[in-house]
N, C-alpha and C positions, 0 to 999 in steps of 0.2 A: 387826402390823409394817407400816410405811408402804411402799407400792410405789414403785419408781423412776418418775420422771416421764418420759413419752415425749415425742418431738418435738412432737406435737400440743399437749400441755399447755404446753410451754415457749413455743410460738408464741402460744398464747392469752394467756399472761402478758405477753409482749412487746407484743402488740397492746393489751392492757388498760392497760399502762404508758404507751404512746404516746397512747392516748385520754385518759388522765388529764392528761398533760402538755399536750395540745392545749386542754384546758378551763381551764388556768390563765391568769391575767392575763398579758398580754405585758410584756416588760421595759420599764421606764421609765413604767409606768402607762398605756400606750396601750391604748385599747379595741380589741377584735377587730373586724375588718371582715367583715361577713357579706353583702356585695354578691355577686350571683350571676355577674356577668360583668365582664370588664375594662372600662376606660374610657380614652378618648383625650382629650388636652387640647392646646390651643395655648398656649404660654408666650410672653409678650411682655415683654422687658426694656427699660426706658426710662431712659436716663441723664438726670439732672437736675443734672449737674455744670457749672454755668454760672459765668462770671466775676462775675455779679451776686450769685449765692447764696454763692459761695466766693471772694471777691476776694483774699484773702491768698495771695501767692506763686502765683497761678493760672498754670499752665504754658501758655505761648503758642507755644513752639517747642522743638525738640531734646529730646524730642518734645513736641508740644502735648498738651493734655488729651485722653484717649481711654480706651477700655475694651478689655480683651482679649476673646478668644473666651469664650463661656459654656460651662462643662462641669459636667454634673450626672448624677444617677442616680435611678431609681425603685427603692426598696428597702424592706426590712422593718425592724422596730424593733431588730434585733440588729446593724445596721450604722450607722456614723456617718461621713459624709464630713468633717465638722468640727463642733466644738462649743465654745461659749464656756467659758473657764476650763479647757480641756484642751489638750494638746500636739497640734500638727499632725503629720501623717506626713511622711516624707521627700519623697514625691511632691507633697503639697500645698505643702511648703516650696519646691520647685523651681518650682511654678506661681506662688506668691505673689511670689517674688523675681524670677523671670526670665520668667514666662509660658510655661514649657516644660510641656506637658501629657502627654507620653508616659509618664513614670513614674507620674503620678497615674492615668491611664487603666489602666495595668497593675495598679495596686493595686485599683482598683474591680473589674476583671475577675476578679482573683484572689479577692476576697471573694465574688463571685458563684459561682465554681467551688467554693470551699472550704466556704462556709457556706450556699450557696443563698440568700443574703440580698439579692442585687441582681438585679432583673428585667431592667434595661436601662440603657445609658448614652445620654445625649443631649447635643447641643451646638448652639450657635448662633454665627453669624459675629461677628467683632469689630466694634466700633463705632468709627469713625475720628475721633470728636469726643466732647466731654463730654456733649452733649445729644441724641444720636441714639437710635435704636431697633434692636433685632434680635429675631428670633422663631424658634421651633422648635416641633415637636410631640413628644409623648411618650405612652407608654402606662403605666398602672398596673393592678395586679391586686389582688384581695382580700388576698393574702398579702404583696404589695408595694405598699402604698397611700401610702407616704411619699415625698416629693420633696425632694431637696437639690441645691444647685448653688453654684458660686463664679464670680465675675468679678473679674479683677485690675484694680486702679486703676493706670493708666499715665499718667505715670511715678510710681513710689513705691518705698520700700524693700522692703516686704513687706505692703502693704495691699490689702484686698479687700472686696467686698460679697458677700452671698449669703443663701441660705435654708437652714436646718437642720431637716430632718425635718418638713416641713409635711405634715400628714395630709389627704388629699383625700377620705377616707371618713368618713361619719357613720353608724355602726351598719350598716344595710343599704343605705344610699344613697350615691351619689357626689355631691359638691358640684358645683353648676352653674358656679360661678366662685369665685375667691379672689384677693385682692390684698394685697400687703405693701410697705410703705415700707422701703427699704434704707439702712443707715447704715454708715460705714467701720469696718473691724475691722483690728487689727494681728495678724499671724500669730505674733508672738513670736520671730522668727528673725533680725531685723535691727533695730538700734537707731537708725536714722536718724530725724530729726525732721521733715524737709521732703520735698517731692515729689522733689527732685533730689539728695537726700543720697547721698554715695558709700557703697559697701558697708561695713558695720560690723557684723559678726556679733554677735548677742546670745549671750554665754556666761556661765552656762549658758542653754540655750534657755528661753524663757518660754512661758506659755500664751496662748491667743487672748484678746484683750481688745477691747472696743468703744472706739473713739476718740470722744471727746466734745469739746465746746467748752472744757472745762476739764481734760481728761485726754488726753495728758500735760499737766501744769500747768507749761508752759514757754513763754515768749514766742516762742521760735524755732519752735514747732510750727506746721505749715501749717494746722492746724485749731483753733488757739488763738484763741477769740473770747470774752474774759471778759465782754462785755456780754450774751451770749446764755445763756439757761438750757439750751438744747439746740440742736444743729445742725439745719438743715433736712435733709430727706431728700436723699441724694446720688443715689439712683436709686429705681425702683419696679419691681415685678413683678406681672403680671396673668396668671392662668390662667383659661381659658374652656373648658368641656367641649365636645367635638365630638360631633355626633350620629353614630349608627352608619352612616347613609348616607354613602357616599363623597363626595357632592357637597353635602352640607348640614351646617351646624353652628349651634350656639346663638350668637346675636348677643350681644356683650358690652354691658354697661351703657354709656351715653354717657360718654365720657372715660376708660373703663377701659383699653381695649386697641386698638391699631391695628397695621398691618403696615408692613413696609418699613424703610428706614434713614434716614428723613427727619429733619430737625432740628425740634425742638419749638418753633417760633417762636410758634405760636398759643396756647400755654399760658402762664398767668401764672407768672412766675418770682420767687421771693422775693428781696428785696434785703437782703443781710446788711451792716450798717454795719461799716466798717473804720476804726478810729481811727488817726490819725497817730502814728507812732513816730519819735522823734528819738534821736540819740546823746547821750552824756554831753558836758558842756562841755569844751572844750579848755583848756589852761593859759592864764593871763592873758598877754597880750603885753606888750612893753616900755611903760613909761610915757612918753608923749610930751608935750612942752610946754616953755615957756621956764623958766629958772631963777627960783626965787622965787615962782612962781605955780602954782596947781593944774593938774595935767596930766590926761590921759585914757588909760586902758588898755582893751583890748578882749579879748573871748574869743568863740568861735563854736561852733556845733554844726551837724550836718547831718541831713537827713531820711533815715531808714532805711526807712520804709514810708509811701507816700503815702495820704492818706485816700480813702475811696470810700463811695458810697451814704449820704451824710449822716453820715459818721463825724466824730469830733472833729477840728477843723482843727488844723493845725500851729502851735505856738507860735513866738515870735520866735527867730530863729536866730543873732542877734548881740546882745551885751550890752556896754555901756560902764560904766565906773566911774571916779570921780575917784581921783587918785593924786598922789603927790609925786615929781616927776622926780628921778632919781638920775644921777650922773655927767654932769650937764648942763654946758654951756659958757657 
């Protein structure tokens, strides 16, 4: 007859089960990080949103092109701040539409308390222009080796750039540096096409999608550049590992990262060609001329988008045609 199992036996079974679970692959196919110590990094965000690179509807005032504060987290693979083709949380919706970070910060902190999946939250100051820089420092641990963050595009309906679950650990080693080009994404909560579109909620809510030169495929879109195969990077991110010493750190590769909030005047900026866009023709005007002789009628159109960066020039804005005068005297 089998004896009842005592507390010591049950404890051993629980520990064995936990050990087996720890040996399983992490969710999402992520490899387990076996680094022995935490690591600190300096994160530099660099805006590349210039009028030369993105000439269409470039915001110059009320408000001019700029970036919100950066908000992110160091976390494990069972947490996601945002992910392409998935729905954003209510907190991220508030951040993407209005730049309000309070609800999003509470969501991140709750995930850390409930699931132990978030090691720490980090932030960096806003950038008051489209081409400035901002920086912060963060810490990752073997259990929390992934980094995610978001920065809102200002002004915009619900657009942002960011990084999703970038792993800074390679087996048993921390990466010395990492860099990522950033492209615009739509949070799927507002249906505006342009930077200054009024609020127009997307019902039902859509998933996160990347905005490209042809998607949304609508001429009114602020990112619609049919001549381009892909958009130039709107921003970039560089992470450089800091040494354990409080006053020394690893120097970044040339051109990778710098500090401060300076404008990136010294860097080469891509020039995106913007073709001229004109309206439809107006109706023909009255036919003018003496009776019995051919007359002339005219119609006009106007420029909707001025060309830039060697884009296609505007066509003629006025056209004449022969006609037969009516009701002449």
